[in-house]
LUMVOLUM-995874 format. One line per 5 residues: number of its first residue (from 0); their letters; for each residue x, y, z of N, C-alpha, C. Coordinates in nm, 2 decimals. Layout:
<nodes>
NUM> a> X/Y/Z/X/Y/Z/X/Y/Z ~ ...
</nodes>
This chain:
<nodes>
0> xxxxx> 6.04/0.11/-7.37/6.06/0.01/-7.47/6.24/0.08/-7.51 ~ 6.26/0.19/-7.51/6.43/0.23/-7.53/6.48/0.20/-7.43 ~ 6.44/0.22/-7.27/6.47/0.16/-7.19/6.54/-0.02/-7.16 ~ 6.43/-0.08/-7.22/6.49/-0.26/-7.23/6.60/-0.21/-7.32 ~ 6.62/-0.17/-7.42/6.69/-0.15/-7.52/6.82/-0.12/-7.47
5> xxxxx> 6.84/-0.05/-7.41/6.90/0.06/-7.29/6.99/-0.08/-7.25 ~ 6.91/-0.14/-7.10/6.92/-0.21/-7.04/7.01/-0.35/-7.10 ~ 6.92/-0.39/-7.21/7.00/-0.53/-7.25/7.19/-0.48/-7.34 ~ 7.19/-0.30/-7.36/7.33/-0.30/-7.41/7.41/-0.35/-7.28 ~ 7.38/-0.27/-7.21/7.46/-0.24/-7.05/7.48/-0.35/-7.01
10> xxxxx> 7.38/-0.51/-7.01/7.42/-0.62/-6.97/7.48/-0.70/-7.14 ~ 7.46/-0.64/-7.25/7.59/-0.72/-7.29/7.74/-0.71/-7.29 ~ 7.75/-0.54/-7.23/7.85/-0.46/-7.20/7.93/-0.54/-7.10 ~ 7.82/-0.56/-7.01/7.87/-0.62/-6.88/7.90/-0.78/-6.92 ~ 7.86/-0.84/-6.96/7.90/-1.00/-7.01/8.00/-1.00/-7.07
15> xxxxx> 8.07/-0.89/-7.16/8.17/-0.90/-7.21/8.31/-0.85/-7.12 ~ 8.28/-0.77/-7.05/8.38/-0.73/-6.96/8.44/-0.81/-6.87 ~ 8.29/-0.90/-6.82/8.34/-1.01/-6.73/8.43/-1.12/-6.82 ~ 8.33/-1.17/-6.93/8.36/-1.30/-6.98/8.55/-1.29/-7.11 ~ 8.55/-1.18/-7.17/8.68/-1.19/-7.22/8.79/-1.19/-7.19
20> xxxxx> 8.83/-1.23/-7.03/8.96/-1.21/-6.97/8.98/-1.42/-6.96 ~ 8.82/-1.45/-6.95/8.81/-1.59/-6.90/8.78/-1.68/-7.00 ~ 8.80/-1.61/-7.13/8.78/-1.73/-7.29/8.87/-1.76/-7.33 ~ 8.89/-1.89/-7.39/9.03/-1.95/-7.42/9.04/-1.91/-7.57 ~ 9.14/-1.84/-7.64/9.17/-1.86/-7.75/9.28/-1.91/-7.86
25> xxxxx> 9.33/-2.06/-7.75/9.45/-2.14/-7.82/9.42/-2.26/-7.86 ~ 9.32/-2.29/-7.95/9.30/-2.35/-8.03/9.23/-2.46/-7.92 ~ 9.15/-2.58/-8.06/9.07/-2.65/-7.95/8.87/-2.63/-7.98 ~ 8.79/-2.68/-7.90/8.67/-2.68/-7.90/8.69/-2.51/-7.82 ~ 8.68/-2.54/-7.70/8.70/-2.38/-7.72/8.75/-2.27/-7.75
30> xxxxx> 8.82/-2.27/-7.82/8.84/-2.13/-7.93/8.75/-2.14/-8.02 ~ 8.64/-2.24/-8.07/8.56/-2.20/-8.17/8.40/-2.16/-8.11 ~ 8.39/-2.25/-7.92/8.31/-2.17/-7.85/8.34/-2.01/-7.83 ~ 8.44/-1.97/-7.80/8.50/-1.82/-7.75/8.47/-1.73/-7.87 ~ 8.46/-1.81/-8.02/8.46/-1.70/-8.11/8.30/-1.67/-8.14
35> xxxxx> 8.24/-1.77/-8.09/8.07/-1.78/-8.14/7.99/-1.73/-8.04 ~ 8.05/-1.71/-7.92/8.04/-1.67/-7.78/8.06/-1.50/-7.85 ~ 8.12/-1.48/-7.92/8.19/-1.35/-7.90/8.09/-1.23/-7.99 ~ 8.07/-1.38/-8.11/8.01/-1.30/-8.23/7.83/-1.30/-8.16 ~ 7.82/-1.40/-8.09/7.62/-1.36/-8.07/7.60/-1.27/-8.00
40> xxxxx> 7.74/-1.18/-7.89/7.76/-1.07/-7.81/7.75/-0.98/-7.90 ~ 7.83/-0.99/-7.99/7.84/-0.85/-8.05/7.72/-0.83/-8.15 ~ 7.66/-0.93/-8.20/7.55/-0.92/-8.26/7.41/-0.85/-8.19 ~ 7.39/-0.93/-8.04/7.30/-0.92/-7.95/7.30/-0.76/-7.93 ~ 7.44/-0.67/-7.91/7.47/-0.57/-7.89/7.45/-0.46/-7.97
45> xxxxx> 7.46/-0.51/-8.12/7.48/-0.42/-8.24/7.31/-0.39/-8.28 ~ 7.18/-0.53/-8.25/7.09/-0.51/-8.29/7.02/-0.43/-8.21 ~ 7.03/-0.44/-8.05/6.95/-0.35/-7.97/7.03/-0.21/-7.98 ~ 7.14/-0.18/-7.99/7.22/-0.04/-8.06/7.12/0.00/-8.12 ~ 7.12/-0.07/-8.29/7.08/0.02/-8.36/6.91/0.02/-8.36
50> xxxxx> 6.84/-0.09/-8.28/6.70/-0.06/-8.26/6.67/0.02/-8.15 ~ 6.77/0.13/-8.07/6.77/0.24/-8.00/6.79/0.34/-8.03 ~ 6.88/0.35/-8.11/6.91/0.47/-8.21/6.85/0.51/-8.34 ~ 6.75/0.38/-8.39/6.66/0.43/-8.47/6.48/0.43/-8.47 ~ 6.48/0.40/-8.30/6.35/0.41/-8.30/6.28/0.58/-8.26
55> xxxxx> 6.13/0.58/-8.33/6.12/0.68/-8.33/6.04/0.75/-8.15 ~ 6.10/0.80/-8.09/6.03/0.90/-7.96/5.91/0.88/-7.97 ~ 5.83/0.84/-7.85/5.75/0.83/-7.79/5.65/1.00/-7.83 ~ 5.71/1.07/-7.76/5.56/1.17/-7.87/5.58/1.22/-8.02 ~ 5.69/1.19/-8.06/5.69/1.21/-8.24/5.61/1.10/-8.26
60> xxxxx> 5.60/0.97/-8.24/5.53/0.91/-8.27/5.33/0.89/-8.24 ~ 5.33/0.97/-8.17/5.21/1.03/-8.06/5.14/1.15/-8.16 ~ 5.25/1.23/-8.20/5.17/1.33/-8.28/5.17/1.30/-8.43 ~ 5.27/1.13/-8.50/5.20/1.12/-8.64/5.09/1.07/-8.64 ~ 5.04/0.99/-8.48/4.93/0.87/-8.50/4.82/0.99/-8.50
65> xxxxx> 4.84/1.12/-8.45/4.72/1.24/-8.45/4.70/1.26/-8.58 ~ 4.83/1.30/-8.65/4.80/1.36/-8.80/4.76/1.25/-8.90 ~ 4.75/1.10/-8.88/4.71/1.02/-8.95/4.53/1.05/-8.92 ~ 4.55/1.03/-8.79/4.33/1.03/-8.77/4.29/1.13/-8.79 ~ 4.31/1.26/-8.82/4.31/1.40/-8.89/4.28/1.42/-9.03
70> xxxxx> 4.36/1.35/-9.06/4.38/1.32/-9.26/4.25/1.22/-9.29 ~ 4.14/1.18/-9.28/4.09/1.09/-9.25/3.97/1.18/-9.43 ~ 3.97/1.06/-9.51/3.89/1.16/-9.64/3.76/1.07/-9.65 ~ 3.66/1.15/-9.72/3.55/1.06/-9.72/3.58/1.05/-9.86 ~ 3.50/0.89/-9.95/3.52/0.91/-10.06/3.41/0.87/-10.14
75> xx> 3.28/0.89/-10.07/3.17/0.84/-10.03/3.10/0.92/-10.17 ~ 3.03/0.89/-10.21/2.95/0.98/-10.37/2.83/1.00/-10.27
</nodes>
């Protein structure tokens, strides 16, 4: 899962590197397209970066699941 997020971040950065010199910011509909495209790419990179940074590592997740399984309580009379 973390590899997919890292790959998405790198792909977004590569698209930015390739596209920014080719975008037009001189008015007209091209300017609006450029602004919306940049916002979309920045949101995609930001979302993947947040998911990458705040995701729980697999070892820690497995440990938490084991602890939940061990804490089974029986409330039957």
